[in-house]
C-alpha positions in Angstrom: -40.1 46.7 -2.3 -38.0 46.1 0.8 -38.1 42.4 0.2 -37.1 42.9 -3.4 -34.2 45.1 -2.4 -33.1 42.5 0.1 -33.1 39.8 -2.5 -31.0 41.9 -4.8 -28.5 42.5 -2.0 -28.3 38.7 -1.4 -27.8 38.0 -5.1 -25.0 40.6 -5.3 -23.4 39.1 -2.2 -23.6 35.6 -3.7 -22.1 36.8 -7.0 -19.2 38.5 -5.1 -18.5 35.4 -3.0 -18.7 33.2 -6.1 -16.1 35.4 -7.9 -13.9 35.5 -4.8 -14.1 31.7 -4.2 -13.5 31.0 -7.9 -10.2 32.8 -7.5 -9.5 31.4 -4.1 -10.0 27.8 -5.1 -8.4 27.9 -8.6 -5.0 26.9 -7.3 -5.9 23.3 -6.2 -4.8 21.6 -9.4 -1.7 23.7 -9.8 0.3 22.3 -6.9 2.7 19.5 -7.7 2.5 16.1 -6.0 5.7 14.0 -5.3 5.7 10.2 -5.1 8.4 7.9 -4.1 9.9 5.6 -6.7 10.7 2.9 -4.2 7.4 2.7 -2.2 4.2 1.0 -3.2 1.1 3.1 -3.7 -2.2 1.8 -2.4 -5.4 3.0 -4.0 -8.7 1.6 -2.7 -7.4 -2.0 -2.3 -5.1 -2.0 -5.3 -1.3 -1.8 -5.1 1.0 0.0 -7.6 4.7 0.4 -7.8 6.5 3.0 -10.0 9.5 0.9 -10.8 10.7 -0.2 -14.2 8.6 -2.7 -16.3 11.3 -5.3 -15.7 11.0 -4.9 -11.9 7.2 -5.0 -12.1 7.4 -8.4 -13.8 9.2 -9.9 -10.8 7.6 -12.5 -8.5 5.0 -11.4 -6.0 6.3 -9.7 -2.9 5.3 -11.1 0.5 3.2 -9.1 2.9 5.9 -9.2 5.6 3.4 -10.4 8.3 4.7 -13.3 10.3 2.8 -16.5 10.2 0.8 -15.6 7.1 1.0 -17.0 3.6 -0.5 -14.0 1.9 1.0 -12.1 -1.0 0.5 -8.7 -2.4 1.3 -8.4 -6.1 3.1 -5.2 -6.9 1.8 -4.3 -10.4 1.2 -1.6 -12.8 3.1 1.5 -13.5 2.5 5.3 -13.6 0.1 4.9 -16.5 -2.0 2.2 -14.8 -2.1 4.1 -11.6 -3.2 7.3 -13.4 -5.9 5.5 -15.3 -7.2 4.0 -12.1 -7.1 7.2 -10.1 -8.6 9.5 -12.8 -11.4 7.0 -13.3 -12.7 7.7 -9.8 -15.6 10.2 -9.8 -14.5 13.6 -8.6 -17.1 16.0 -7.2 -16.1 19.6 -6.4 -17.5 23.0 -5.6 -19.7 24.3 -8.4 -21.1 27.7 -9.2 -24.1 29.0 -11.2 -26.2 26.0 -10.5 -30.0 26.3 -9.9 -30.7 28.3 -6.7 -31.0 26.2 -3.5 -34.5 26.4 -2.1 -34.9 28.7 0.9 -31.7 30.6 0.1 -30.0 32.8 -2.5 -27.1 30.4 -3.0 -26.2 29.2 -6.4 -22.8 27.9 -5.3 -21.4 25.8 -2.5 -18.0 27.3 -2.5 -16.7 27.8 1.1 -19.1 25.4 2.8 -20.1 22.3 0.8 -16.8 20.4 0.9 -17.9 17.6 3.3 -21.1 17.0 1.3 -18.8 16.8 -1.8 -16.5 14.2 -0.2 -19.5 12.3 1.0 -20.8 12.3 -2.6 -17.4 11.0 -3.8 -17.5 8.1 -1.3 -21.0 7.2 -2.3 -20.1 7.5 -6.0 -17.3 5.0 -5.5 -19.7 2.6 -3.8 -22.0 2.9 -6.8 -19.1 2.4 -9.3 -18.2 -0.9 -7.5 -21.9 -1.9 -7.5 -22.6 -1.3 -11.2 -19.2 -1.5 -12.8 -16.8 -3.3 -10.5 -13.4 -2.5 -9.2 -11.6 -3.5 -12.4 -13.5 -0.9 -14.4 -11.6 2.2 -15.7 -12.8 5.0 -17.8 -11.4 4.6 -21.4 -10.8 8.3 -21.7 -9.1 8.7 -18.4 -5.6 9.4 -19.8 -7.0 12.2 -22.0 -8.0 14.3 -19.0 -5.5 17.2 -18.8 -4.4 19.3 -15.9 -3.6 23.0 -16.4 -0.2 22.3 -14.7 2.0 21.0 -17.5 4.7 20.1 -15.1 2.8 17.5 -13.1 0.5 15.1 -15.0 -0.3 16.4 -18.4 1.6 15.8 -21.6 0.8 15.1 -25.2 1.8 11.5 -25.1 1.8 8.7 -22.5 5.6 8.4 -22.8 6.2 12.1 -22.1 3.6 12.0 -19.3 5.2 9.0 -17.6 8.7 10.5 -17.9 7.4 13.8 -16.5 5.8 12.1 -13.5 8.8 9.8 -12.8 11.0 12.9 -12.8 9.2 14.0 -9.6 9.7 10.7 -7.8 12.1 10.7 -4.9 14.2 7.8 -3.7 13.2 6.6 -0.2 13.3 3.5 1.8 11.4 0.4 0.7 8.5 -0.3 3.1 6.5 -3.4 3.8 3.7 -4.0 1.4 0.2 -4.3 3.0 -1.3 -7.7 2.7 -4.5 -8.8 0.8 -3.8 -6.6 -2.2 -4.1 -8.5 -5.4 -3.7 -7.5 -9.0 -6.3 -8.3 -11.5 -5.2 -8.5 -15.2 -6.5 -5.6 -17.2 -9.6 -7.0 -19.1 -10.3 -6.4 -22.7 -14.0 -5.4 -23.2 -16.1 -5.8 -26.2 -17.5 -2.7 -28.0 -21.0 -3.5 -26.6 -19.8 -3.9 -23.1 -17.8 -0.7 -23.4 -21.0 1.1 -24.6 -23.0 -0.3 -21.7 -20.3 0.8 -19.2 -20.2 4.3 -20.6 -24.0 4.6 -20.2 -23.8 3.4 -16.6 -20.8 5.7 -16.0 -22.9 8.7 -17.2 -25.9 7.6 -15.2 -24.0 7.4 -11.9 -22.6 10.9 -12.5 -26.1 12.2 -13.3 -27.3 11.1 -9.9 -24.9 13.6 -8.4 -25.9 16.5 -10.6 -26.3 19.9 -9.1 -30.1 20.2 -9.6 -33.1 19.6 -7.4 -34.0 16.5 -9.4 -30.7 14.6 -8.9 -31.3 12.0 -6.1 -27.8 12.4 -4.6 -27.2 16.0 -5.8 -26.3 18.8 -3.4 -29.9 20.2 -3.4 -31.4 16.8 -2.2 -28.6 16.3 0.4 -29.3 19.7 1.9 -33.0 18.9 2.1 -32.2 15.8 4.2 -29.7 17.9 6.2 -32.6 20.1 7.3 -34.0 17.2 9.2 -30.9 17.4 11.5 -31.0 21.1 11.9 -28.7 22.0 9.0 -29.4 24.5 6.2 -27.6 25.5 3.0 -24.5 27.4 3.9 -23.9 25.6 7.1 -20.9 23.3 7.7 -21.3 19.6 7.8 -19.2 17.0 9.7 -18.3 13.5 8.4 -20.8 11.7 10.8 -23.7 14.0 9.8 -23.0 13.5 6.1 -23.0 9.7 6.7 -26.6 9.9 8.0 -27.6 12.2 5.2 -26.3 9.8 2.6 -28.2 6.9 4.2 -31.4 8.8 4.0 -30.7 9.9 0.4 -30.2 6.2 -0.6 -33.3 5.1 1.3 -35.5 7.8 -0.4 -34.0 7.3 -3.9 -36.8 6.2 -6.3 -34.7 5.3 -9.3 -35.4 1.6 -10.1 -31.7 0.8 -10.5 -31.0 1.9 -6.9 -33.5 -0.4 -5.2 -30.9 -3.1 -4.8 -28.5 -1.1 -2.6 -28.8 0.3 0.9 -26.6 2.1 3.5 -26.0 1.2 7.1 -24.4 3.7 9.5 -22.7 2.3 12.6 -24.1 3.5 15.9 -21.7 4.6 18.6 -18.8 2.8 16.9 -20.7 -0.5 16.8 -21.9 -2.5 13.8 -24.9 -4.6 14.8 -24.8 -7.6 12.4 -28.4 -8.6 12.6 -29.5 -5.0 11.7 -27.1 -5.0 8.8 -28.5 -8.3 7.5 -32.0 -7.1 7.9 -31.3 -4.1 5.8 -29.7 -6.4 3.1 -32.7 -8.7 2.8 -35.3 -7.8 0.2 -38.7 -9.6 0.2 -39.1 -11.3 -3.1 -42.2 -13.2 -2.3 -43.9 -15.0 0.6 -41.0 -17.4 1.2 -38.1 -16.1 -0.9 -35.6 -13.3 -0.2 -32.7 -11.9 -2.1 -29.7 -9.9 -1.0 -29.3 -6.2 -1.2 -25.9 -4.7 -1.7 -24.8 -2.5 1.2 -22.5 0.5 1.8 -21.3 0.4 5.5 -20.4 3.8 6.9 -18.6 4.0 10.3 -18.0 7.4 11.9 -14.9 7.3 14.1 -12.6 9.6 15.9 -8.8 9.0 15.6 -7.8 10.7 18.7 -8.6 13.8 20.8 -7.9 17.3 19.5 -5.2 15.8 17.2 -5.0 12.6 15.3 -3.2 9.9 17.3 -0.3 8.5 15.2 -1.1 5.0 16.6 -4.1 4.9 14.2 -1.9 5.2 11.1 -1.7 1.4 10.6 -5.5 1.2 11.0 -6.1 3.8 8.2 -3.5 2.0 6.0 -5.1 -1.3 6.6 -8.6 -0.1 5.8 -7.5 1.6 2.6 -5.7 -1.7 1.6 -9.0 -3.7 1.7 -10.9 -4.5 -1.5 -14.1 -3.6 0.3 -13.0 0.0 1.1 -14.7 2.8 -0.8 -12.7 5.5 0.9 -12.7 7.9 3.9 -14.7 11.1 4.4 -12.2 13.2 6.4 -9.7 16.0 5.9 -7.6 18.3 8.0 -8.9 21.1 10.2 -11.2 23.5 8.2 -11.0 21.4 5.0 -12.6 18.1 4.0 -10.9 15.6 1.7 -11.9 12.3 0.2 -9.1 9.9 1.1 -8.6 7.0 -1.3 -5.1 5.7 -0.7 -1.7 6.2 0.7 2.1 5.9 0.2 4.3 5.5 3.2 2.9 7.8 5.9 1.1 10.1 3.5 -2.6 9.9 2.5 -3.7 10.2 -1.2 -6.9 12.2 -1.7 -9.2 14.0 -4.0 -9.8 17.7 -3.2 -13.3 19.2 -3.6 -12.0 22.7 -3.0 -11.9 23.5 -6.7 -14.7 25.7 -8.1 -16.0 24.6 -11.4 -18.9 25.7 -13.5 -22.3 24.0 -13.4 -22.8 21.1 -15.8 -26.3 20.2 -16.9 -26.2 16.4 -16.6 -29.7 16.1 -18.1 -28.3 16.8 -21.5 -27.3 13.8 -23.6 -23.5 13.4 -23.9 -22.8 16.0 -21.3 -19.0 16.6 -20.8 -17.4 14.2 -18.3 -14.0 15.7 -17.9 -14.8 17.9 -15.0 -16.0 14.9 -13.0 -12.6 13.2 -13.1 -9.6 14.6 -11.2 -6.4 14.7 -13.3 -4.0 14.9 -10.3 -3.8 13.1 -6.9 -2.8 15.0 -3.8 -0.9 13.8 -0.8 -1.0 14.8 2.8 0.9 13.7 5.9 -1.2 11.5 8.1 -0.1 13.8 11.0 -2.2 16.6 9.5 -5.4 14.6 9.4 -8.3 15.7 11.6 -9.4 13.0 14.0 -13.1 13.1 12.9 -13.8 10.9 9.8 -16.2 8.4 8.4 -14.8 5.2 6.8 -16.8 3.4 4.1 -17.1 -0.2 2.8 -19.1 -1.9 0.0 -20.5 -5.4 0.3 -22.3 -7.0 -2.6 -24.4 -9.4 -0.5 -24.8 -10.9 2.9 -21.9 -13.4 2.3 -19.7 -10.5 1.2 -20.6 -8.6 4.4 -19.6 -11.6 6.5 -16.3 -11.9 4.8 -15.7 -8.1 5.0 -16.5 -8.0 8.7 -13.9 -10.7 9.3 -11.3 -8.8 7.2 -12.0 -5.5 8.8 -11.9 -7.1 12.3 -8.4 -8.4 11.5 -7.3 -4.9 10.6 -8.8 -3.5 13.8 -7.1 -6.1 16.0 -3.8 -5.8 14.2 -3.7 -2.0 14.4 -5.1 -1.6 17.9 -2.5 -1.1 20.6 -5.2 -0.5 23.2 -7.7 -2.8 24.7 -10.6 -1.5 22.7 -10.6 -1.1 18.9 -12.0 2.0 17.1 -15.2 0.1 16.3 -16.5 -3.4 16.6 -18.9 -5.9 15.0 -21.3 -7.5 17.4 -24.1 -10.1 16.9 -27.7 -9.2 17.3 -29.8 -6.0 17.0 -29.1 -2.6 18.5 -32.3 -2.9 20.5 -30.9 -6.0 22.1 -28.4 -3.8 23.8 -31.0 -1.1 24.7 -28.9 1.7 23.2 -31.4 3.1 20.7 -35.1 3.6 20.4 -37.4 2.6 17.6 -38.7 5.6 15.5 -42.1 6.6 16.6 -43.1 8.4 13.3 -42.5 6.4 10.1 -42.9 9.6 8.1 -40.0 11.3 10.0 -36.7 10.9 8.2 -34.7 10.8 11.5 -35.8 9.2 14.7 -35.6 11.2 17.9 -32.5 9.1 18.9 -30.9 9.9 15.5 -31.6 13.6 15.9 -29.9 13.6 19.3 -26.8 11.9 17.9 -26.7 14.2 14.9 -26.8 17.3 17.2 -24.0 15.8 19.2 -22.0 15.1 16.1 -22.6 18.7 14.9 -21.2 20.1 18.1 -18.2 17.7 18.4 -16.9 17.8 14.9 -14.5 20.3 13.4 -15.7 23.2 11.3 -15.1 22.8 7.6 -14.6 25.7 5.2 
């Protein structure tokens, strides 16, 4: 009887907290975001400018970097940017989902934000893998925000006018290099149908149920291996390792062609990466695996060092980038772009109802954010994890060169934030080989994860 009474108390506490958090996190989409009319907006390697159509049709604008012959095409308008942004997969707090094993929790409100931002980064990597960067959701512009003054309107014309009314005139900055515009493709009805099925499949992998391979329930199970439990707070580095294990353990046949590599001590060991990317396809043949590269970094001491602003901008300007798991103290955000010195992000701190993704034609709207948010780089917490997607080994080699250029160009100190080195980690005697193949984390990994857990900021 006592155990039963205790369970009832836990359930009542959970319901109370759910109601409180639902009210607390209902304001997220109601705050208005202001963009500059005269400054380009970068979103995961694509550049937009909110000038008139006539100005957008002008010749490409140079990157402004001396000695280079690169160009960044300023393209698109408010509608194109909105379509691209809303097409990204948005994963937020949920309530009333199946109870998490070993707890009375049926919501992650108040503690699951870093897991959610990690899910968003992984989801973007999977979108690139299966659909490509040019893909956008056909229904993106139909998603409406409850705030009629920011994004929503009954027509694209009204919507665009409403958004442009909030633009402020500011100085014209330099445009980051290596940002190219791809013409919007027309797709056949069959291709559109295939893309829609793939779109739904990706979202279903992040469903809030024990069966979803990248759902909250599974991620928490992997987190237990590093000493975390449901209701604990997770840092960006710990989440990176949890995502790696989730991808390694995923049994869906479509996921066998992708892997995750997490950098060790701010170092990417190229031979280890290439080993992970090689799949045996016979006695003599191998084929490439796609890879998501995750690099936990720290952009300063207690506060973010402003010297790293150009590094973050450079990373988000690369076509390989799948975003940044980061935030500000006590809150985790998924950073996907920037304008001037402000970062553009998706916010997981919005409590939504559970959606059963196992049902055919489940509603998609709640998985797409209708409104971007902006935050000054100065407010960013120094702990974060940056992510990149490489389709094959050749792509990884190119990406490592591009990322290294950004690291060198943005580093004012002798040592960059992280490095690419040849060889294996064992060649440098920094890590040990796992002794138990059945253990999800090696002893060395467990030590690093415990260190990350104590060093990283607390997320609410």
